[in-house]
ZANUGU-832315 format. One record per residue: residue in one letter; x, y, z of N, C-alpha, C, O in turn. Coordinates in steps of 0.001 Angstrom, whole numbers, plus 500000, padded with zeros to 6 digits. Example, Ala and Ser with C-alpha at 12.3 -4.5 7.8 and 13.67 -1.06 7.14 Angstrom:
A513190494310507800512300495500507800513200496700507800514236496681508465 S512850497750507080513670498940507140512900500030507870513409501138508039 
//
This chain:
M532556692361537458532118691647536255531924692641535115531400693736535320 S532347692255533919532221693119532747530758693334532376529907692483532633 N530482694482531769529131694755531270529144694884529743528246695478529147 K530185694314529128530375694480527689529709693349526896529884692166527190 I528950693753525892528329692810524969528897693073523575528719694158523021 V529569692094523021530221692238521726529251691850520603528619690795520651 I529148692708519610528259692483518473529101692439517198529798693401516876 V529032691318516475529767691199515209528793690719514139528661689522513887 N528126691666513526527199691363512435527262692515511445526551693506511614 P528095692409510419528278693521509481527043693841508650527000694877507987 A526051692979508675524826693228507900523875694188508612522900694640508012 L524137694506509874523239695353510649523099696736510028524072697325509556 T521874697238510039521636698618509613521866699552510798522053699104511929 A521850700841510526522009701827511597520883701699512619521106701849513820 D519675701420512134518536701252513037518720700035513937518391700075515122 H519247698953513366519491697757514169520506698039515276520314697639516424 R521576698727514918522606699050515903522045699921517019522339699721518198 E521238700881516621520641701778517614519714701011518549519703701255519756 R518938700086517992518011699303518803518766698435519808518403698380520983 I519811697760519343520596696889520219521306697702521295521313697321522466 A521904698828520896522627699678521847521682700207522922522042700272524097 Y520474700582522511519486701112523459519082700045524480519041700312525681 L518785698837523995518358697769524896519472697422525888519218697217527075 A520714697358525383521838697047526265522036698143527309522200697867528497 R522018699372526849522236700522527749521135700583528806521404700851529977 K519916700337528394518778700362529316518941699322530422518477699519531545 G519601698221530094519801697157531081521106697254531836521436696374532630 G521866698341531590523114698532532302524321697891531627525357697690532260 Y524185697570530336525279696964529589525732697897528467525036698850528117 E526893697613527920527419698382526804527572697470525585528304696481525634 A526880697803524497527021697045523256528161697647522441528150698839522134 V529146696819522091530304697260521318530260696544519968530212695316519908 F530276697323518892530073696764517549531393696637516790532259697510516849 Y531513695507516067532684695261515232532223694742513868531140694172513735 E533068694953512865532735694513511514533221693091511235532610692369510448 T534308692691511872534868691362511636535208690678512949535383691329513979 N535300689343512897535695688588514081537105688948514522537389689025515718 Q537985689168513556539368689504513873539455690777514710540228690858515665 E538652691762514338538630693016515103538054692812516503538449693486517454 A537123691879516613536412691695517877537161690818518882536891690885520081 L538088690010518411538726689017519283539333689604520567539127689026521634 P540075690728520516540610691273521769539521691631522778539719691497523985 A538369692088522279537275692490523168536571691286523786535861691427524782 M536762690109523205536093688915523717536678688458525049536039687698525777 E537871688908525371538548688479526598537700688711527844537661687868528740 D537024689854527898536227690153529098534760690420528780534047691000529599 A534294689999527582532885690195527229532014689234528031532393688087528266 V530851689711528446529929688875529193528940688177528269528390687130528611 A528716688769527089527796688192526114528238688632524729528986689599524585 A527770687918523707528146688268522340527107687756521359526378686801521625 Y527065688430520210526158688080519105526996688095517834527499689142517426 G527142686934517212527979686875516028527978685488515433527033684718515609 L529047685178514728529144683900514041530598683435514035531476684141513541 G530851682252514581532195681700514525532702681227515866532591681927516873 A533264680020515868533786679445517103535041680156517589535438679981518741 D535672680955516734536828681721517207536404682736518258537187683087519141 L535163683208518164534654684155519163534403683464520501534820683958521549 T533724682325520462533417681623521712534683681031522339534765680894523559 A535662680682521513536911680148522044537724681215522758538549680907523618 A537488682475522397538218683587523020537462684187524200538022684965524972 G536196683826524336535358684426525372535396683670526684534474682918526999 K536439683862527438536625683107528682535592683456529743535319682656530638 Q535010684671529641534026685085530637532606685116530059531679685597530711 L532442684609528850531131684664528214530088683866529004530256682675529267 A529021684552529366527894683862529997526892683404528952526145682447529155 W526896684115527819525906683805526770526446684222525415527026685296525257 F526243683349524447526594683665523059525400683325522174524873682214522212 H524982684320521367523885684093520426524465684018519019525034684987518516 S524313682861518397524854682661517060523903683208515999522691683006516069 M524470683900515021523684684409513904523137683288513036522188683495512279 S523726682104513140523311680984512297522314680088513030522203680116514255 A521597679296512241520699678299512828521477677040513181521217676407514205 G522436676679512326523290675526512596524387675888513578524968676970513494 V524673674992514505525651675303515564526735674243515690527445674213516695 D526880673370514691527839672278514801529268672780514983530082672098515606 G529590673965514448530939674502514589531314674830516023532496674861516366 Y530311675076516867530569675427518264530707674195519159531038674309520339 L530453673039518597530419671826519416531712671037519357531824669982519981 Q532699671539518608533988670875518530534801671147519802534561672128520505 E535746670281520080536586670441521264537362671754521199537995672061520189 G537307672520522276538019673783522356537290674960521757537810676076521754 A536084674730521245535347675814520581534716676781521572534438677928521222 I534488676340522795533860677190523817534777677252525031535047676235525668 A535251678449525343536209678610526438535564678439527804536162677853528706 N534352678945527961533655678860529241532644677719529205531628677837528520 P532884676622529916531979675466529873530552675796530298529608675117529892 G530393676836531112529066677195531586528312678153530687527199678565531011 M528905678508529570528279679475528656526998678919528051526947677760527639 L525961679756528001524728679399527316524877679735525837525312680830525481 L524516678791524984524579678985523541523169678984522979522424678023523166 T522803680052522294521504680107521628521728680308520134522754680840519711 S520760679876519353520895679944517899519816680846517308518901681294517999 S519956681096516008518959681885515283518014680991514494517523681364513429 S517772679813515035516793678923514433515437679621514405514956680102515431 G514842679669513250513572680381513104513705681611512238512705682187511810 A514951682024511974515166683215511147515293682887509665515042683738508811 Y515685681649509362516063681322507986515048680467507232515212680222506037 G514011680017507913513068679102507286512443679634506007512313678899505028 V512058680893506003511373681464504846512285681508503627511917681016502560 T513472682090503774514350682228502613514862680875502129514994680661500924 L515154679952503062515596678626502666514485677851501965514743677102501023 A513253678034502427512123677358501789511909677880500368511635677101499456 E512033679195500177511890679758498842512995679246497920512749678933496756 H514216679165498455515327678642497661515060677190497258515271676803496109 T514599676401498215514307674988497942513271674849496844513420674029495937 L512230675645496929511186675608495901511753676033494546511436675433493518 M512591677069494551513170677566493309513991676494492602513778676233491418 V514938675864493324515812674895492665515053673630492282515378672988491283 T514044673271493072513227672107492722512512672334491399512512671464490528 L511904673502491254511213673819490000512195673914488835511886673492487720 E513370674468489094514378674552488039514732673168487508514838672964486298 L514915672220488429515290670877488011514135670148487339514325669480486323 L512941670274487905511787669604487313511473670154485922511060669412485031 R511672671463485746511352672106484474512554672195483534512482672816482474 R513666671563483941514882671444483097515510672794482759516105672969481696 Q515369673740483680515852675092483424517355675174483183517771675928482303 P518209674426483931519646674507483651519995674144482203520871674757481594 E519307673152481671519582672744480293519095673779479287519752674035478278 Y517944674368479571517448675418478677518346676655478730518584677296477707 E518843676988479919519755678137480045521048677899479265521581678811478634 Q521540676671479317522752676334478568522515676464477067523374676954476334 A521336676017476617521009676122475193520885677579474760521363677952473688 V520255678391475579520093679812475260521452680502475198521677681354474338 A522361680139476107523698680733476107524438680419474807525313681170474377 Q524067679285474186524684678891472917523835679320471716524101678942470575 K522801680125472012521887680635470976521182679505470229520985679570469015 K520811678476470976520081677346470409518621677404470833518314677710471985 W517732677112469908516286677110470178515883675677470525515416674922469672 L516075675322471797515837673953472254514423673815472790513977674623473605 R513721672788472330512375672486472825512257670984473047513070670198472561 G511228670610473793510890669196473871511473668401475021511235667197475107 L512235669037475916512733668297477068511569667898477976510683668708478250 K511576666674478429510488666183479271510504666904480617511523666926481307 Q509367667492480981509263668231482235508300667539483193507437666760482789 R508476667852484478507618667249485504507077668336486429507487669494486359 T506166667944487280505528668893488193505618668390489634505779667197489888 I505510669335490563505372668958491966503997668341492194503841667414492989 K503025668861491500501663668329491605501657666832491309502239666371490327 D500986666091492179500818664636492053502101663848492300502130662638492079 S503161664514492755504402663810493066504432663451494550503582663886495326 T505422662656494926505641662333496337506884663078496811507988662854496316 V506682663959497773507766664776498319508079664280499722507180664126500549 T509348664034499987509785663620501318510771664655501848511796664924501221 I510456665232503001511314666237503624511901665640504898511175665342505847 V513219665470504910513892664886506069514334666026506984515244666787506657 G513677666127508124513859667247509039512612668092509028512269668675508000 T511923668171510153510617668848510188510586670017511160509522670390511654 G511767670606511440511811671775512309511325673010511585510498672925510677 D511842674161511990511421675408511351511636675357509847510748675726509078 L512802674904509425513116674849508002512217673867507266511598674219506262 G512144672645507758511305671647507103509843672044507063509149671785506080 G509373672674508133507981673112508175507679674200507170506631674180506525 E508600675163507029508410676241506061508445675697504629507682676141503771 I509327674742504382509380674114503057508065673387502772507508673496501680 A507583672654503757506346671885503579505167672792503256504351672456502398 K505063673932503925503952674858503664503931675290502206502866675366501592 R505085675567501660505148676048500278504929674930499271504279675136498246 F505462673756499554505250672637498638503789672194498645503268671749497623 A503132672314499795501729671894499887500848672665498913499861672128498410 A501197673916498644500407674740497729500457674220496293499612674575495471 F501458673371495990501610672826494638500918671468494478501043670824493436 E500196671043495501499333669866495467500066668557495148499689667852494212 P501114668226495921501724666905495733500755665817496184499852666070496982 E500947664622495674500082663518496100500367663157497555499450662913498339 H501651663129497901502067662857499275503132663867499675503991664235498873 L503064664309500925504073665219501466504509664649502811503920664942503851 F505547663835502764506029663152503956507046663991504705507868664675504096 G506989663937506029508011664529506868508706663424507636508059662481508093 V510015663528507783510788662501508468511537663133509638512258664116509466 N511363662563510824512085663052511997512248661942513031511842660804512794 R512834662270514163513103661269515191511853660872515960511692659708516326 S510970661825516207509856661598517119508598661048516467507785660404517131 G508431661294515181507173660934514531506118662009514697504959661807514334 L506518663172515252505614664297515447506187665533514760507402665632514587 A505333666474514366505799667713513741504810668830514021503613668597514193 R505342670069514065504497671232514334503654671622513135502519672070513295 S504197671455511934503489671894510736502420670886510325502657669679510306 R501242671405509998500151670554509532500195670361508022499331669694507453 A501186670935507382501282670812505926501623669391505505501254668960504413 F502332668655506373502700667285506044501458666392506019500572666527506862 T501403665491505060500297664535505019500571663325505913499658662603506313 R501863663126506215502227661999507085503626662233507633504499662742506931 I503836661852508911505152661948509536505693660530509729505007659645510242 V506937660343509305507585659037509386508809659148510291509589660092510167 K508979658192511195510168658189512044511399657856511210511317657128510221 Q512535658397511623513766658233510845514105656777510574514582656438509490 E513863655922511545514249654513511359513395653806510301513715652698509872 K512299654465509884511428653857508873511499654571507523510691654306506633 V512473655480507374512557656271506148512812655405504919512382655753503820 D513509654278505091513821653419503947512563652885503265512592652522502089 R511460652841504012510221652307503447509594653251502422508909652806501500 I509829654553502584509170655508501687510083656025500578509602656632499620 L511388655795500691512317656297499678512041655732498280512167656476497307 P511668654441498131511415653926496783510274654626496048510195654559494821 D509391655298496787508264655999496159508459657510496131507549658243495743 T509635657983496538509882659421496643510365660001495313511329659519494720 D509670661046494862510069661740493633511021662890493924511955663151493165 I510766663582495051511567664742495438511980664552496891511133664488497782 L513281664462497123513796664281498481514506665549498910515487665959498288 V514012666173499975514598667406500498515264667115501830514636666587502747 M516541667464501930517298667257503158517357668580503919517909669564503426 A516782668594505126516742669807505949517180669476507371516546669885508344 L518280668725507472518752668242508759519826669138509365520584669777508636 P519896669188510697521025669857511354522264668974511245522158667796510900 G523425669530511533524664668762511470525012668168512821525544668869513682 T524724666892513024525059666201514267525699664866513931525741664455512771 S526198664192514963526789662873514736525745661889514227526071660964513483 E524488662084514626523418661186514203522996661413512753522498660494512102 T523191662623512247522746662915510884523869662796509858523632662984508665 Y525084662485510301526216662374509385525940661305508328525661660152508658 H526021661701507050525773660802505916524439660057506070524338658871505757 F523427660770506554522092660168506644521661659664505272521111658571505140 L521921660477504258521654660031502894522946659409502360523795660091501787 N523069658108502562524283657391502183524063656624500878523020656751500236 R525035655850500509524981655099499248523789654153499211523120654024498186 E523528653494500335522436652527500397521083653198500236520211652678499539 R520900654343500872519607655039500762519431655695499397518320655757498872 L520529656181498826520437656719497461519982655639496492519229655915495558 A520437654410496713520066653300495834518589652949495941518021652356495024 L517962653315497062516537653030497237515650653988496443514504653662496135 L516177655169496113515392656161495377515188655724493936516039655033493376 P514071656115493324513883655843491895514925656590491071515423657631491498 D515256656066489892516209656744489015515728658138488633516536659003488297 S514432658357488682513844659643488287513805660667489404513369661798489189 A514258660288490608514156661178491768515157662320491689516183662219491017 I514841663416492388515786664512492557516024664715494054515150664446494878 V517225665195494389517610665435495780518003666894495943518742667440495123 V517505667527497007517863668908497333518362668932498770517679668447499672 N519552669495498990520071669608500356520286671064500722521103671757500116 V519534671526501732519676672889502242519905672883503756519854673930504402 G520156671702504310520391671583505750521860671743506071522371672860506143 R522545670614506265523973670607506511524642669682505502524109668627505157 G525814670093505038526484669362503974526820667937504324526740667054503471 N527203667690505591527627666334505947526475665362506145526709664203506488 A525242665798505940524097664884506005523995664033504739523252663052504702 V524747664415503702524727663698502427526121663184502114527099663921502230 D526216661922501717527473661357501242527687661890499825527108661381498865 Q528523662919499708528688663600498419529269662686497345528861662762496186 D530214661826497712530805660924496728529754659970496174529707659706494972 A528913659459497068527856658540496640526834659258495768526336658693494795 L526525660497496118525572661281495335526121661536493929525414661375492934 A527388661935493866528012662201492573528008660952491694527748661031490493 Q528297659807492294528331658558491527526946658194491012526800657734489880 A525925658403491850524553658114491429524138658986490250523455658518489339 L524548660251490266524238661147489143524991660717487883524421660710486791 K526245660365488028527050659953486873526535658653486261526593658462485046 D526026657759487119525537656465486644524091656518486172523552655509485719 G523452657692486272522055657816485881521092657165486853519947656878486505 K521556656933488070520707656332489095519953657391489899519242657074490852 L520116658635489506519437659767490120519254660806489025520181661091488267 S518059661367488947517768662294487848518562663587487953519180664018486979 A518550664215489140519210665510489318519312665808490804518683665147491631 A520113666811491130520271667219492530520629668693492595521150669265491637 A520343669297493737520713670683494007521318670732495406520695670299496375 L522530671259495504523230671353496781523584672804497067524185673486496236 D523203673267498252523601674605498703524623674510499828525256675505500182 V524783673322500384525700673099501501526580671896501188526168670976500482 F527805671916501726528792670904501365529599670485502587529662671202503586 E530213669309502486531001668808503603532205669697503866532616669854505016 K532773670278502827533878671215502977533531672481502217533211672432501030 E533593673609502899533271674889502265534386675897502513534933675954503614 P534735676703501488534227676650500115534544675310499453535513674642499815 L533726674928498488533938673696497749535251673812496973535396674716496150 P536219672904497220537522673000496546537389673006495022536504672361494459 A538270673733494379538212673869492918538373672535492205537882672367491088 D539061671577492841539282670290492212538265669234492641538421668053492331 D537229669662493351536211668702493782535431668203492567535025669008491729 P535213666895492454534505666339491297533055666805491159532462666675490088 L532489667341492225531111667825492134530954668919491082529899669033490458 W532001669728490879531906670824489904531573670311488507530917671003487728 D532021669104488191531820668553486854530763667468486825530651666721485853 C529990667386487892528984666333487994527757666681487138527287667817487191 P527234665747486363526075666035485517524800666238486331524610665623487380 N523933667113485824522599667337486408522658667737487880521797667361488675 L523687668506488225523834668993489597523836670510489600524642671146488921 L522927671078490369522828672529490522523517672917491822523095672505492903 I524581673715491715525377674118492874525142675592493184525211676441492295 T524865675888494449524853677270494930525775677343496152525798676408496953 P526533678429496312527589678509497335527111678904498732527528679926499277 H526225678076499305525716678303500664525145679718500814525500680455501734 I524268680067499901523667681407499920522145681361500131521487682402500150 A521597680162500287520144680049500417519626680755501660518496681245501676 G520453680807502704519993681401503950520868682524504449521038682681505658 D521437683320503536522282684406504037521428685596504484520202685563504382 L522085686637504977521367687755505586521093688914504630520822690027505080 T521157688672503320520896689762502377519409690038502211519029691141501819 A518564689060502502517114689278502412516658690094503627516936689701504760 P515968691213503420515551692070504544514764691326505618514979691550506809 Y513848690437505203513047689710506188513945688864507093513772688840508311 T514909688170506477515784687281507235516637688056508238516776687653509393 L517199689160507788518019689981508688517189690521509838517615690465510991 E516019691039509541515164691600510587514773690528511600514780690772512806 K514434689346511104514048688260512000515230687835512863515067687545514048 N516419687799512267517626687426512992517879688383514153518141687960515280 V517797689679513858518015690708514888516915690630515942517175690797517133 E515707690379515503514571690291516427514782689164517441514518689336518631 L515261688008516960515510686883517868516584687223518885516464686893520065 F517653687896518410518712688287519343518193689293520366518446689151521562 C517476690297519903516982691334520815516034690760521858516044691184523013 D515223689805521454514320689164522410515126688462523497514814688579524682 N516159687735523089516997687052524079517833688027524889518125687774526058 L518224689147524275518975690167525005518137690705526165518644690871527275 C516882690973525913515990691447526984515848690387528069515830690702529259 R515747689132527648515634688046528618516914687915529449516860687703530661 F518047688041528790519335687947529481519473689057530515519885688813531649 I519129690259530122519229691412531018518313691262532232518669691637533349 N517117690702531983516122690589533048516206689272533822515380688999534693 G517213688461533495517385687204534221516336686167533907516075685282534722 Q515723686261532729514688685304532325515297684181531481516363684363530894 P514636683030531413515140681921530581515257682344529118514369683010528585 L516337681961528482516558682312527084515809681358526157515532680214526517 E515488681842524969514839681023523946515902680425523031516986680985522871 R515576679280522433516438678618521442517810678248522001518831678373521325 I517808677792523244519051677300523845519456675995523176518628675103522989 V520709675885522821521215674692522147521544673610523171522237673854524159 D521035672420522911521392671250523708522672670691523075522611670065522017 R523797670904523694525080670531523082525213669018522909525949668562522034 R524524668249523715524594666795523563523887666350522286524347665436521602 R522760667005521967521993666621520775522501667358519526522297666900518402 G523163668499519737523734669220518610522815670241517969523098670721516871 Y521723670581518631520802671598518107519886672087519210519036672946518972 
//
């Protein structure tokens, strides 16, 4: 049996590489580092474990016993043919991105409430624009759909701004974070949407969450509401969202994730009014805290793998997370 562990994370520092190599060597394994998936693919043929991002790696790993994804979302690994070894354990980096994604969510929410995109446009044209109506998180109703690590981190930060209501929406009606003032089951979300001022989508990408925010639910929101999506792009019906913005049935929106990425140059979203677009950068590994946490989660599971202990953050492929 191979003792090779393939590592494909170009963001790693020298210290990270040394730490991973030491842990692997101590357990009788060899950590082999690559900068790109393309370079790593030949080594995946006989790798026993790997840490990286992309279903091309798991599809090539016929002997993989374990794969740790750098991402929190794992929908790409659940497609047919994405995993060569049916018995492979898949773990995610859920828990590494909550902080940076929550800060991003807060940033774009404040930008939209305070009309920053419009003021920036005026400044670029050297116009002294004043008087745009602004709003606050304070005394508003915030609804966060998805109450896992990401939703919980978002809720903690929004709670500091004193909203009147901070609702969390999930399948169980339970949540780990105490920041929420109330938890609502998904099947009852339609009851609270008419009173929601700020709707945050923090859902994983599964068959159950596909177009969760559809045309009908968008119509339930007040015309003054804003929508922020930092979960998975396919949780929002983008065409319906664009139409709601164009028709003035939605005040504004911010999207960091999309159904197709990169967003095609001819996609109508680029020209959609009152839409703040960021290119899936809310949770990348450029923030030192996020990278360190990501490596920490992998190293913890690496020690568990070496010692034959149960792994953390194992993905339930049937549920999609």
